Backbone atoms as SQL, in Angstrom:
CREATE TABLE atoms (id INTEGER PRIMARY KEY, chain TEXT, resi INTEGER, resn TEXT, atom TEXT, x REAL, y REAL, z REAL);
INSERT INTO atoms VALUES
  (1, 'A', 1, 'MET', 'N', 12.586, -19.387, -1.941),
  (2, 'A', 1, 'MET', 'CA', 12.391, -19.636, -0.530),
  (3, 'A', 1, 'MET', 'C', 11.470, -18.593, 0.098),
  (4, 'A', 2, 'SER', 'N', 11.557, -17.361, -0.377),
  (5, 'A', 2, 'SER', 'CA', 10.730, -16.306, 0.215),
  (6, 'A', 2, 'SER', 'C', 9.250, -16.517, -0.085),
  (7, 'A', 3, 'THR', 'N', 8.939, -17.177, -1.201),
  (8, 'A', 3, 'THR', 'CA', 7.523, -17.430, -1.486),
  (9, 'A', 3, 'THR', 'C', 6.922, -18.419, -0.500),
  (10, 'A', 4, 'VAL', 'N', 7.746, -19.326, 0.008),
  (11, 'A', 4, 'VAL', 'CA', 7.267, -20.266, 1.023),
  (12, 'A', 4, 'VAL', 'C', 6.867, -19.496, 2.276),
  (13, 'A', 5, 'PHE', 'N', 7.702, -18.549, 2.675),
  (14, 'A', 5, 'PHE', 'CA', 7.415, -17.767, 3.877),
  (15, 'A', 5, 'PHE', 'C', 6.225, -16.830, 3.693),
  (16, 'A', 6, 'GLU', 'N', 5.933, -16.450, 2.457),
  (17, 'A', 6, 'GLU', 'CA', 4.764, -15.605, 2.217),
  (18, 'A', 6, 'GLU', 'C', 3.478, -16.318, 2.592),
  (19, 'A', 7, 'TYR', 'N', 3.496, -17.642, 2.594),
  (20, 'A', 7, 'TYR', 'CA', 2.316, -18.413, 2.980),
  (21, 'A', 7, 'TYR', 'C', 2.392, -18.899, 4.424),
  (22, 'A', 8, 'ILE', 'N', 3.580, -19.235, 4.892),
  (23, 'A', 8, 'ILE', 'CA', 3.719, -19.795, 6.233),
  (24, 'A', 8, 'ILE', 'C', 3.524, -18.742, 7.320),
  (25, 'A', 9, 'VAL', 'N', 4.046, -17.540, 7.131),
  (26, 'A', 9, 'VAL', 'CA', 3.945, -16.496, 8.159),
  (27, 'A', 9, 'VAL', 'C', 2.481, -16.137, 8.454),
  (28, 'A', 10, 'PRO', 'N', 1.646, -15.856, 7.448),
  (29, 'A', 10, 'PRO', 'CA', 0.244, -15.558, 7.772),
  (30, 'A', 10, 'PRO', 'C', -0.498, -16.730, 8.416),
  (31, 'A', 11, 'VAL', 'N', -0.156, -17.950, 8.017),
  (32, 'A', 11, 'VAL', 'CA', -0.802, -19.121, 8.631),
  (33, 'A', 11, 'VAL', 'C', -0.418, -19.213, 10.105),
  (34, 'A', 12, 'ALA', 'N', 0.841, -18.982, 10.420),
  (35, 'A', 12, 'ALA', 'CA', 1.289, -19.039, 11.807),
  (36, 'A', 12, 'ALA', 'C', 0.609, -17.958, 12.645),
  (37, 'A', 13, 'ILE', 'N', 0.537, -16.754, 12.112),
  (38, 'A', 13, 'ILE', 'CA', -0.115, -15.661, 12.834),
  (39, 'A', 13, 'ILE', 'C', -1.616, -15.924, 12.977),
  (40, 'A', 14, 'GLY', 'N', -2.222, -16.452, 11.928),
  (41, 'A', 14, 'GLY', 'CA', -3.646, -16.788, 11.988),
  (42, 'A', 14, 'GLY', 'C', -3.940, -17.851, 13.015),
  (43, 'A', 15, 'ALA', 'N', -3.070, -18.854, 13.126),
  (44, 'A', 15, 'ALA', 'CA', -3.269, -19.913, 14.122),
  (45, 'A', 15, 'ALA', 'C', -3.214, -19.345, 15.536),
  (46, 'A', 16, 'VAL', 'N', -2.284, -18.447, 15.787),
  (47, 'A', 16, 'VAL', 'CA', -2.192, -17.809, 17.104),
  (48, 'A', 16, 'VAL', 'C', -3.465, -17.020, 17.389),
  (49, 'A', 17, 'THR', 'N', -3.930, -16.282, 16.411),
  (50, 'A', 17, 'THR', 'CA', -5.130, -15.466, 16.590),
  (51, 'A', 17, 'THR', 'C', -6.356, -16.325, 16.876),
  (52, 'A', 18, 'ILE', 'N', -6.504, -17.407, 16.136),
  (53, 'A', 18, 'ILE', 'CA', -7.672, -18.288, 16.326),
  (54, 'A', 18, 'ILE', 'C', -7.677, -18.896, 17.724),
  (55, 'A', 19, 'VAL', 'N', -6.530, -19.396, 18.166),
  (56, 'A', 19, 'VAL', 'CA', -6.462, -20.000, 19.499),
  (57, 'A', 19, 'VAL', 'C', -6.699, -18.944, 20.569),
  (58, 'A', 20, 'LEU', 'N', -6.179, -17.738, 20.362),
  (59, 'A', 20, 'LEU', 'CA', -6.408, -16.650, 21.319),
  (60, 'A', 20, 'LEU', 'C', -7.890, -16.329, 21.429),
  (61, 'A', 21, 'VAL', 'N', -8.567, -16.220, 20.298),
  (62, 'A', 21, 'VAL', 'CA', -10.007, -15.903, 20.305),
  (63, 'A', 21, 'VAL', 'C', -10.799, -17.014, 20.984),
  (64, 'A', 22, 'PHE', 'N', -10.471, -18.277, 20.672),
  (65, 'A', 22, 'PHE', 'CA', -11.168, -19.395, 21.325),
  (66, 'A', 22, 'PHE', 'C', -10.956, -19.369, 22.837),
  (67, 'A', 23, 'GLY', 'N', -9.722, -19.092, 23.271),
  (68, 'A', 23, 'GLY', 'CA', -9.437, -19.041, 24.702),
  (69, 'A', 23, 'GLY', 'C', -10.171, -17.909, 25.393),
  (70, 'A', 24, 'LEU', 'N', -10.183, -16.742, 24.772),
  (71, 'A', 24, 'LEU', 'CA', -10.904, -15.611, 25.357),
  (72, 'A', 24, 'LEU', 'C', -12.411, -15.858, 25.385),
  (73, 'A', 25, 'PHE', 'N', -12.925, -16.433, 24.313),
  (74, 'A', 25, 'PHE', 'CA', -14.354, -16.738, 24.257),
  (75, 'A', 25, 'PHE', 'C', -14.728, -17.734, 25.352),
  (76, 'A', 26, 'ASN', 'N', -13.892, -18.735, 25.555),
  (77, 'A', 26, 'ASN', 'CA', -14.171, -19.729, 26.588),
  (78, 'A', 26, 'ASN', 'C', -14.164, -19.088, 27.976),
  (79, 'A', 27, 'MET', 'N', -13.241, -18.174, 28.228),
  (80, 'A', 27, 'MET', 'CA', -13.193, -17.509, 29.527),
  (81, 'A', 27, 'MET', 'C', -14.395, -16.579, 29.717),
  (82, 'A', 28, 'MET', 'N', -14.778, -15.875, 28.657),
  (83, 'A', 28, 'MET', 'CA', -15.873, -14.912, 28.766),
  (84, 'A', 28, 'MET', 'C', -17.218, -15.595, 28.991),
  (85, 'A', 29, 'ARG', 'N', -17.405, -16.763, 28.429),
  (86, 'A', 29, 'ARG', 'CA', -18.691, -17.446, 28.606),
  (87, 'A', 29, 'ARG', 'C', -18.724, -18.286, 29.873),
  (88, 'A', 30, 'GLY', 'N', -17.634, -18.284, 30.621),
  (89, 'A', 30, 'GLY', 'CA', -17.599, -19.023, 31.882),
  (90, 'A', 30, 'GLY', 'C', -17.351, -20.505, 31.675),
  (91, 'A', 31, 'GLY', 'N', -16.600, -20.851, 30.659),
  (92, 'A', 31, 'GLY', 'CA', -16.293, -22.251, 30.375),
  (93, 'A', 31, 'GLY', 'C', -15.318, -22.825, 31.382),
  (94, 'A', 32, 'SER', 'N', -14.906, -24.023, 31.105),
  (95, 'A', 32, 'SER', 'CA', -13.993, -24.735, 31.990),
  (96, 'A', 32, 'SER', 'C', -12.649, -24.011, 32.093),
  (97, 'A', 33, 'PRO', 'N', -12.193, -23.751, 33.316),
  (98, 'A', 33, 'PRO', 'CA', -10.876, -23.130, 33.473),
  (99, 'A', 33, 'PRO', 'C', -9.753, -24.018, 32.923),
  (100, 'A', 34, 'ASN', 'N', -9.956, -25.329, 32.990),
  (101, 'A', 34, 'ASN', 'CA', -8.956, -26.252, 32.469),
  (102, 'A', 34, 'ASN', 'C', -8.804, -26.099, 30.961),
  (103, 'A', 35, 'THR', 'N', -9.929, -25.924, 30.262),
  (104, 'A', 35, 'THR', 'CA', -9.891, -25.728, 28.812),
  (105, 'A', 35, 'THR', 'C', -9.213, -24.411, 28.473),
  (106, 'A', 36, 'SER', 'N', -9.523, -23.359, 29.220),
  (107, 'A', 36, 'SER', 'CA', -8.881, -22.058, 28.990),
  (108, 'A', 36, 'SER', 'C', -7.376, -22.152, 29.188),
  (109, 'A', 37, 'GLN', 'N', -6.974, -22.883, 30.219),
  (110, 'A', 37, 'GLN', 'CA', -5.550, -23.054, 30.496),
  (111, 'A', 37, 'GLN', 'C', -4.848, -23.788, 29.348),
  (112, 'A', 38, 'LYS', 'N', -5.485, -24.831, 28.838),
  (113, 'A', 38, 'LYS', 'CA', -4.909, -25.579, 27.715),
  (114, 'A', 38, 'LYS', 'C', -4.809, -24.711, 26.468),
  (115, 'A', 39, 'LEU', 'N', -5.840, -23.919, 26.205),
  (116, 'A', 39, 'LEU', 'CA', -5.815, -23.042, 25.030),
  (117, 'A', 39, 'LEU', 'C', -4.744, -21.966, 25.156),
  (118, 'A', 40, 'MET', 'N', -4.563, -21.428, 26.336),
  (119, 'A', 40, 'MET', 'CA', -3.548, -20.390, 26.506),
  (120, 'A', 40, 'MET', 'C', -2.140, -20.990, 26.416),
  (121, 'A', 41, 'ARG', 'N', -1.966, -22.217, 26.883),
  (122, 'A', 41, 'ARG', 'CA', -0.665, -22.874, 26.714),
  (123, 'A', 41, 'ARG', 'C', -0.390, -23.161, 25.241),
  (124, 'A', 42, 'LEU', 'N', -1.423, -23.575, 24.523),
  (125, 'A', 42, 'LEU', 'CA', -1.284, -23.804, 23.083),
  (126, 'A', 42, 'LEU', 'C', -0.953, -22.500, 22.375),
  (127, 'A', 43, 'ARG', 'N', -1.561, -21.401, 22.813),
  (128, 'A', 43, 'ARG', 'CA', -1.271, -20.089, 22.221),
  (129, 'A', 43, 'ARG', 'C', 0.191, -19.714, 22.402),
  (130, 'A', 44, 'VAL', 'N', 0.730, -19.948, 23.585),
  (131, 'A', 44, 'VAL', 'CA', 2.136, -19.631, 23.838),
  (132, 'A', 44, 'VAL', 'C', 3.039, -20.466, 22.933),
  (133, 'A', 45, 'LEU', 'N', 2.728, -21.740, 22.778),
  (134, 'A', 45, 'LEU', 'CA', 3.505, -22.603, 21.886),
  (135, 'A', 45, 'LEU', 'C', 3.426, -22.105, 20.449),
  (136, 'A', 46, 'LEU', 'N', 2.228, -21.764, 20.005),
  (137, 'A', 46, 'LEU', 'CA', 2.066, -21.267, 18.635),
  (138, 'A', 46, 'LEU', 'C', 2.764, -19.918, 18.445),
  (139, 'A', 47, 'GLN', 'N', 2.782, -19.083, 19.463),
  (140, 'A', 47, 'GLN', 'CA', 3.508, -17.820, 19.371),
  (141, 'A', 47, 'GLN', 'C', 4.998, -18.073, 19.197),
  (142, 'A', 48, 'PHE', 'N', 5.528, -19.040, 19.922),
  (143, 'A', 48, 'PHE', 'CA', 6.939, -19.382, 19.785),
  (144, 'A', 48, 'PHE', 'C', 7.231, -19.846, 18.360),
  (145, 'A', 49, 'ILE', 'N', 6.379, -20.715, 17.835),
  (146, 'A', 49, 'ILE', 'CA', 6.560, -21.210, 16.470),
  (147, 'A', 49, 'ILE', 'C', 6.469, -20.056, 15.473),
  (148, 'A', 50, 'ALA', 'N', 5.503, -19.161, 15.674),
  (149, 'A', 50, 'ALA', 'CA', 5.343, -18.023, 14.766),
  (150, 'A', 50, 'ALA', 'C', 6.574, -17.119, 14.795),
  (151, 'A', 51, 'ILE', 'N', 7.132, -16.891, 15.972),
  (152, 'A', 51, 'ILE', 'CA', 8.328, -16.053, 16.068),
  (153, 'A', 51, 'ILE', 'C', 9.504, -16.714, 15.361),
  (154, 'A', 52, 'VAL', 'N', 9.659, -18.019, 15.531),
  (155, 'A', 52, 'VAL', 'CA', 10.744, -18.733, 14.849),
  (156, 'A', 52, 'VAL', 'C', 10.578, -18.634, 13.336),
  (157, 'A', 53, 'VAL', 'N', 9.350, -18.805, 12.850),
  (158, 'A', 53, 'VAL', 'CA', 9.087, -18.725, 11.414),
  (159, 'A', 53, 'VAL', 'C', 9.373, -17.317, 10.895),
  (160, 'A', 54, 'ILE', 'N', 8.941, -16.306, 11.625),
  (161, 'A', 54, 'ILE', 'CA', 9.171, -14.922, 11.203),
  (162, 'A', 54, 'ILE', 'C', 10.661, -14.595, 11.193),
  (163, 'A', 55, 'MET', 'N', 11.381, -15.040, 12.210),
  (164, 'A', 55, 'MET', 'CA', 12.816, -14.794, 12.248),
  (165, 'A', 55, 'MET', 'C', 13.526, -15.513, 11.105),
  (166, 'A', 56, 'ALA', 'N', 13.094, -16.722, 10.785),
  (167, 'A', 56, 'ALA', 'CA', 13.684, -17.449, 9.647),
  (168, 'A', 56, 'ALA', 'C', 13.397, -16.722, 8.347),
  (169, 'A', 57, 'ALA', 'N', 12.188, -16.179, 8.217),
  (170, 'A', 57, 'ALA', 'CA', 11.838, -15.434, 7.009),
  (171, 'A', 57, 'ALA', 'C', 12.723, -14.203, 6.863),
  (172, 'A', 58, 'ILE', 'N', 12.937, -13.501, 7.961),
  (173, 'A', 58, 'ILE', 'CA', 13.809, -12.320, 7.917),
  (174, 'A', 58, 'ILE', 'C', 15.235, -12.725, 7.558),
  (175, 'A', 59, 'TYR', 'N', 15.704, -13.804, 8.140),
  (176, 'A', 59, 'TYR', 'CA', 17.064, -14.273, 7.878),
  (177, 'A', 59, 'TYR', 'C', 17.238, -14.619, 6.401),
  (178, 'A', 60, 'PHE', 'N', 16.300, -15.367, 5.832),
  (179, 'A', 60, 'PHE', 'CA', 16.443, -15.798, 4.451),
  (180, 'A', 60, 'PHE', 'C', 16.171, -14.680, 3.447),
  (181, 'A', 61, 'MET', 'N', 15.434, -13.658, 3.830),
  (182, 'A', 61, 'MET', 'CA', 15.213, -12.540, 2.937),
  (183, 'A', 61, 'MET', 'C', 16.455, -11.663, 2.799),
  (184, 'A', 62, 'LYS', 'N', 17.287, -11.626, 3.828),
  (185, 'A', 62, 'LYS', 'CA', 18.510, -10.834, 3.799),
  (186, 'A', 62, 'LYS', 'C', 19.605, -11.506, 2.978),
  (187, 'A', 63, 'ARG', 'N', 19.483, -12.787, 2.724),
  (188, 'A', 63, 'ARG', 'CA', 20.540, -13.518, 1.996),
  (189, 'A', 63, 'ARG', 'C', 20.467, -13.260, 0.549);
């Protein structure tokens, strides 16, 4: 089970990072505020998913 988390945790963190960079890039270039808002909401959702995955990994590693 821990080998599954070795792949899922970096993917979850990478997804958060990519969406964060896209959102910041859109704001810096003066893009649509609506697009920035959607990207930042997606980032928050992905952060929640990443935290759940990380907590599950910690839980299953202790077992």
